[in-house]
C-alpha positions as CSV (number, residue, x, y, z in Angstrom):
1,M,196.2,-76.0,-127.4
2,T,195.6,-74.4,-124.0
3,S,199.1,-75.5,-122.8
4,I,200.7,-74.0,-126.0
5,I,198.8,-70.7,-125.5
6,A,199.9,-70.6,-121.8
7,L,203.5,-71.2,-122.9
8,L,203.3,-68.4,-125.4
9,V,201.8,-66.0,-122.9
10,N,204.4,-66.9,-120.3
11,T,207.2,-66.3,-123.0
12,S,205.8,-62.8,-123.7
13,I,205.6,-61.9,-120.0
14,T,209.1,-63.1,-119.4
15,L,210.4,-61.0,-122.3
16,H,208.5,-58.0,-121.1
17,D,210.0,-58.3,-117.6
18,D,213.5,-58.9,-118.9
19,I,213.4,-55.9,-121.3
20,S,212.0,-53.7,-118.6
21,V,214.9,-54.5,-116.4
22,A,217.5,-54.2,-119.2
23,H,216.1,-50.9,-120.5
24,P,214.4,-49.2,-117.6
25,S,214.4,-45.7,-119.1
26,E,213.3,-46.8,-122.6
27,T,209.6,-47.6,-122.1
28,G,209.0,-47.5,-125.9
29,N,210.9,-50.8,-126.3
30,T,208.7,-52.5,-123.6
31,V,205.5,-51.1,-125.1
32,A,206.5,-52.3,-128.5
33,I,207.3,-55.8,-127.3
34,T,204.1,-56.0,-125.3
35,I,202.0,-55.0,-128.3
36,T,203.8,-57.4,-130.7
37,S,203.1,-60.1,-128.1
38,A,199.5,-59.5,-128.8
39,V,199.9,-61.8,-131.8
40,V,199.2,-64.6,-129.3
41,L,195.6,-63.2,-129.2
42,A,195.5,-63.5,-133.0
43,V,196.4,-67.2,-132.8
44,V,193.7,-67.8,-130.1
45,L,191.1,-66.0,-132.2
46,I,192.1,-67.9,-135.4
47,Y,191.9,-71.2,-133.5
48,L,188.5,-70.5,-132.1
49,I,187.2,-69.4,-135.5
50,Q,188.6,-72.6,-137.1
51,I,186.7,-74.7,-134.5
52,K,183.4,-72.8,-135.3
53,K,184.0,-73.0,-139.1
54,V,185.2,-76.6,-139.2
55,D,182.0,-77.9,-140.8
56,D,182.0,-75.2,-143.4
57,I,185.7,-75.9,-144.2
58,N,185.1,-79.6,-144.4
59,M,182.2,-78.9,-146.8
60,V,184.4,-76.7,-149.0
61,I,187.1,-79.5,-149.1
62,K,184.4,-82.1,-150.1
63,D,183.0,-79.8,-152.8
64,A,186.5,-79.1,-154.1
65,E,187.4,-82.8,-154.3
66,E,184.2,-83.5,-156.3
67,F,184.8,-80.5,-158.6
68,F,188.4,-81.3,-159.3
69,A,187.5,-84.8,-160.2
70,Q,184.9,-83.6,-162.7
71,I,187.0,-80.9,-164.4
72,Y,190.1,-83.1,-165.1
73,D,190.8,-83.0,-168.8
74,P,194.3,-83.9,-170.0
75,T,193.5,-82.3,-173.4
76,V,193.2,-78.8,-171.9
77,L,195.7,-77.7,-169.3
78,E,197.3,-80.0,-166.8
79,I,198.5,-78.4,-163.6
80,D,201.9,-79.5,-162.4
81,W,201.0,-80.0,-158.8
82,S,204.6,-81.0,-157.8
83,V,206.0,-77.7,-158.9
84,F,203.0,-75.8,-157.3
85,L,203.4,-77.6,-153.9
86,K,207.2,-77.1,-154.1
87,N,206.8,-73.4,-154.6
88,F,204.2,-73.2,-151.8
89,T,206.5,-75.0,-149.4
90,I,209.4,-72.8,-150.3
91,S,207.4,-69.7,-149.8
92,I,206.3,-70.8,-146.3
93,L,209.9,-71.8,-145.3
94,L,211.3,-68.6,-146.7
95,N,208.7,-66.4,-144.9
96,G,209.1,-68.4,-141.7
97,S,212.9,-68.1,-141.9
98,L,212.8,-64.3,-142.5
99,M,210.3,-63.9,-139.7
100,S,212.6,-65.8,-137.3
101,Y,215.7,-64.0,-138.5
102,M,214.1,-60.5,-137.9
103,T,212.8,-61.7,-134.5
104,V,216.2,-63.0,-133.4
105,S,217.9,-59.8,-134.5
106,R,215.6,-57.6,-132.5
107,L,215.4,-59.6,-129.3
108,E,219.1,-60.3,-129.1
109,F,219.6,-56.5,-129.0
110,L,216.8,-55.8,-126.5
111,S,216.8,-58.8,-124.1
112,P,220.0,-60.2,-122.4
113,R,218.1,-63.3,-121.4
114,A,216.8,-64.0,-124.9
115,E,220.4,-63.8,-126.1
116,R,221.3,-66.6,-123.6
117,D,218.1,-68.6,-123.9
118,F,217.2,-69.4,-127.5
119,S,213.9,-71.1,-126.4
120,L,212.4,-67.6,-125.6
121,I,213.1,-66.5,-129.2
122,F,211.7,-69.8,-130.5
123,F,208.4,-69.6,-128.7
124,Y,208.1,-65.9,-129.4
125,S,208.5,-66.6,-133.1
126,I,205.8,-69.3,-133.2
127,P,202.7,-67.0,-133.3
128,N,204.3,-64.9,-136.1
129,I,205.0,-68.0,-138.1
130,I,201.4,-69.2,-137.6
131,L,200.1,-65.9,-139.0
132,C,202.4,-66.3,-142.0
133,V,201.2,-69.9,-142.6
134,M,197.5,-68.8,-142.4
135,M,198.1,-66.1,-145.0
136,S,199.9,-68.6,-147.2
137,V,197.0,-71.1,-146.9
138,F,194.5,-68.4,-148.0
139,F,196.9,-67.5,-150.9
140,C,197.3,-71.2,-151.9
141,G,193.6,-71.9,-152.0
142,L,192.9,-68.9,-154.2
143,S,195.8,-69.8,-156.5
144,I,194.3,-73.3,-157.0
145,L,190.9,-71.8,-157.8
146,E,192.5,-69.3,-160.2
147,K,194.2,-72.1,-162.1
148,Y,190.9,-73.8,-162.6
149,F,189.3,-70.6,-164.0
150,C,192.2,-70.6,-166.5
151,I,191.4,-74.2,-167.4
152,L,187.8,-73.4,-168.2
153,N,188.9,-70.3,-170.2
154,T,191.3,-72.5,-172.2
155,S,188.4,-74.9,-173.0
156,L,186.3,-71.9,-174.1
157,R,189.2,-70.5,-176.2
158,N,189.5,-73.9,-177.9
159,I,185.8,-73.8,-178.8
160,A,186.0,-70.2,-180.0
161,N,188.9,-71.2,-182.3
162,D,187.2,-74.3,-183.6
163,E,187.2,-74.6,-187.4
164,T,183.4,-74.9,-187.3
165,F,183.2,-71.1,-187.0
166,N,185.4,-70.6,-190.1
167,P,182.9,-69.7,-192.9
168,F,185.3,-71.0,-195.6
169,V,185.4,-74.5,-193.9
170,I,181.8,-74.8,-192.7
171,V,180.4,-74.4,-196.2
172,K,182.2,-77.6,-197.3
173,H,180.3,-79.7,-194.7
174,K,176.9,-81.1,-195.4
175,P,174.0,-79.8,-193.2
176,Y,173.8,-82.9,-191.0
177,Q,177.6,-82.8,-190.4
178,R,177.3,-79.1,-189.6
179,M,174.5,-79.8,-187.1
180,K,176.5,-82.7,-185.5
181,R,179.5,-80.5,-185.0
182,F,177.4,-77.7,-183.4
183,C,175.7,-80.2,-181.2
184,L,179.1,-81.4,-179.9
185,L,180.2,-77.8,-179.3
186,S,176.9,-77.1,-177.5
187,D,177.5,-80.1,-175.2
188,K,180.9,-78.8,-174.3
189,I,179.4,-75.3,-173.6
190,D,176.7,-76.8,-171.4
191,T,179.4,-78.8,-169.5
192,I,181.6,-75.7,-169.1
193,S,178.5,-73.7,-167.9
194,G,177.8,-76.2,-165.1
195,L,181.5,-76.4,-164.1
196,H,181.8,-72.6,-164.1
197,F,178.8,-72.2,-161.9
198,K,180.2,-74.8,-159.4
199,L,183.6,-73.1,-159.5
200,C,182.1,-69.7,-158.7
201,K,180.1,-71.2,-155.8
202,L,183.3,-73.0,-154.6
203,T,185.2,-69.7,-154.7
204,R,182.5,-67.9,-152.7
205,D,182.2,-70.8,-150.2
206,F,186.0,-70.8,-149.7
207,C,186.1,-67.0,-149.1
208,D,183.2,-67.3,-146.6
209,A,184.9,-70.2,-144.8
210,F,188.2,-68.4,-144.4
211,A,186.9,-64.8,-144.3
212,M,187.1,-64.2,-140.5
213,Q,190.5,-65.9,-140.3
214,F,191.8,-63.7,-143.1
215,V,190.5,-60.5,-141.4
216,V,192.0,-61.4,-138.1
217,C,195.3,-62.4,-139.7
218,N,195.5,-59.4,-141.9
219,S,194.6,-57.0,-139.1
220,F,197.2,-58.3,-136.7
221,T,199.8,-58.5,-139.5
222,V,199.3,-54.8,-140.2
223,L,199.4,-54.0,-136.4
224,L,202.6,-56.0,-136.0
225,W,204.1,-54.4,-139.0
226,I,203.6,-50.9,-137.6
227,F,205.0,-51.7,-134.2
228,K,207.9,-53.7,-135.5
229,L,208.9,-50.8,-137.7
230,F,208.5,-48.5,-134.6
231,L,210.6,-51.0,-132.6
232,D,213.3,-50.8,-135.3
233,Y,213.2,-47.0,-135.1
234,L,213.7,-47.2,-131.3
235,I,216.6,-49.5,-131.7
236,I,218.3,-47.3,-134.3
237,R,217.7,-44.2,-132.2
238,S,219.1,-45.9,-129.1
239,S,222.1,-47.0,-131.0
240,I,222.8,-43.5,-132.3
241,V,222.4,-42.0,-128.8
242,K,224.8,-44.6,-127.4
243,K,227.2,-44.0,-130.3
244,R,226.9,-47.6,-131.5
245,F,226.9,-46.6,-135.1
246,F,228.1,-50.0,-136.3
247,V,224.7,-51.6,-135.7
248,V,222.7,-48.9,-137.4
249,P,223.1,-50.2,-141.0
250,F,222.2,-53.7,-139.9
251,Y,218.8,-52.6,-138.3
252,I,218.1,-50.4,-141.3
253,W,218.5,-53.6,-143.3
254,I,216.1,-55.4,-140.9
255,S,213.5,-52.7,-141.2
256,S,213.8,-52.6,-145.0
257,L,213.4,-56.4,-145.0
258,N,210.3,-56.2,-142.8
259,I,208.7,-53.6,-145.2
260,A,209.6,-55.7,-148.3
261,T,208.3,-59.0,-147.0
262,S,205.0,-57.5,-145.7
263,I,204.3,-55.7,-149.0
264,V,205.1,-58.9,-151.0
265,D,202.8,-61.0,-148.9
266,L,199.9,-58.6,-149.2
267,S,200.6,-58.1,-152.9
268,A,200.6,-61.8,-153.5
269,V,197.1,-62.3,-152.1
270,A,195.8,-59.2,-153.9
271,G,197.5,-60.3,-157.1
272,V,195.8,-63.7,-157.1
273,C,192.4,-62.2,-156.4
274,S,192.9,-59.8,-159.3
275,K,193.8,-62.7,-161.5
276,I,190.6,-64.5,-160.6
277,K,188.6,-61.3,-161.5
278,T,190.5,-61.0,-164.7
279,A,189.8,-64.7,-165.6
280,Y,186.1,-64.1,-164.9
281,K,186.1,-61.1,-167.3
282,E,188.0,-63.1,-169.9
283,T,185.2,-65.8,-169.7
284,E,182.6,-63.0,-170.3
285,N,184.6,-61.7,-173.3
286,L,184.9,-65.2,-174.8
287,I,181.2,-65.8,-174.5
288,H,180.4,-62.4,-176.0
289,K,182.8,-63.2,-178.9
290,M,180.9,-66.5,-179.6
291,C,177.5,-64.8,-179.5
292,N,178.2,-63.2,-182.9
293,V,179.5,-66.3,-184.6
294,P,178.0,-66.7,-188.1
295,N,176.3,-69.9,-189.3
296,A,175.6,-71.0,-185.7
297,D,172.6,-73.2,-185.1
298,N,169.8,-72.5,-182.6
299,R,171.0,-75.0,-180.0
300,F,174.5,-73.6,-179.9
301,I,173.1,-70.0,-179.6
302,K,170.8,-71.1,-176.8
303,S,173.7,-72.7,-174.8
304,I,175.7,-69.5,-175.2
305,E,172.8,-67.3,-174.0
306,I,172.3,-69.5,-170.9
307,L,176.0,-69.2,-170.0
308,S,175.9,-65.5,-170.7
309,I,172.9,-65.0,-168.3
310,Q,174.7,-67.2,-165.7
311,L,177.8,-65.0,-165.8
312,T,175.6,-61.9,-165.4
313,Q,173.9,-63.3,-162.3
314,T,176.9,-64.9,-160.6
315,K,179.4,-62.1,-160.2
316,I,182.5,-62.9,-158.0
317,K,183.3,-60.4,-155.3
318,L,186.3,-61.3,-153.1
319,S,185.4,-59.3,-150.0
320,P,186.0,-61.0,-146.6
321,C,183.0,-60.4,-144.4
322,G,182.0,-57.6,-146.8
323,L,184.6,-55.3,-145.1
324,Y,186.8,-54.5,-148.1
325,D,187.7,-55.9,-151.5
326,I,191.0,-57.7,-151.9
327,D,192.8,-56.1,-154.7
328,H,195.9,-53.9,-155.3
329,T,194.1,-50.8,-153.9
330,L,193.9,-52.6,-150.6
331,V,197.7,-52.9,-150.6
332,F,198.2,-49.1,-151.2
333,S,195.6,-48.3,-148.5
334,I,197.3,-50.5,-145.9
335,V,200.8,-49.3,-146.7
336,S,199.8,-45.6,-146.6
337,A,197.8,-46.1,-143.3
338,A,200.8,-48.1,-141.7
339,F,203.3,-45.3,-142.5
340,S,200.8,-42.7,-141.3
341,Y,200.5,-44.4,-137.9
342,L,204.2,-45.0,-137.8
343,I,204.9,-41.3,-138.2
344,I,202.4,-40.5,-135.4
345,L,204.2,-42.9,-133.1
346,V,207.6,-41.4,-134.0
347,Q,206.2,-37.9,-133.3
348,F,205.0,-39.0,-129.9
349,D,208.4,-40.5,-129.1
350,L,210.2,-37.3,-130.2
351,G,207.8,-35.2,-128.1
352,D,208.5,-37.4,-125.1
353,L,212.2,-37.1,-125.6
354,K,211.9,-33.3,-125.8
355,A,209.8,-33.2,-122.6
356,K,212.5,-35.2,-120.8
């Protein structure tokens, strides 16, 4: 790992020196490349955090394996893992390819040496791809947990729609048959109650185990997004000044692609977190619906009350390190802040040009 970090740092220094020589009067390009090279620091921090959190991560994996073995029920909802893994692999490859494509496009314009030596572009792209993979891992873990919340809700929905609760059907059963059916439903509710408690605990443990990694990854992703957009602006401005108008549409496309991919990645994580919260609220609604079921016996009512109290006391809050909640409002906040800082950088650059 030390050798890889040294290689990445050396690549960043080489690119910095080469761009400084190729564009001596355009310090903005050099500054932008230097700051985007700070992604190496993000990789180092994530690696150190992973080492510190390895026991917690292993415990989460162990608990997840035990939980997934307990919850398997082919009569409810079976997850097509082959399709899920295929989509996850495609998303990583697509994000990595787009990241590399945008990196190549920028560096080939700025660095004559990078245009001749593809290894510089390759090693410069590695940290960006690692950040992309880390964000995808966090998204994948939350997506799996969200699917199991849906499985539990499907089980509760099947119980709520059971014919036992139909007053026109239940009167046809004898008292001992009615009691037997309610006992079976109570056993299912008790099982779901235990599984739901374990799933909530697993979700909190997963978020705690990957909280610092997500904060570092998200912070550097936003920082890189701002300065990559600033770098695209500098390239477009330089092309207009040098009357190379034919490259302007291409770098406008690169900049638009950068904005789109960043917003999609953030929205994907925020979306799956919102789905988990929605699934949790749906569980509460299903339980409250069954609280008012007519003709229910005491044991069934007791099981429902226990699960209702459990839901009240085990709220899910997806907030890494308690810094912010992961939802769609986070996406709007990040996008607005990124464009605000980008406008400030552009104003500084225009002021510098006016002074010259």
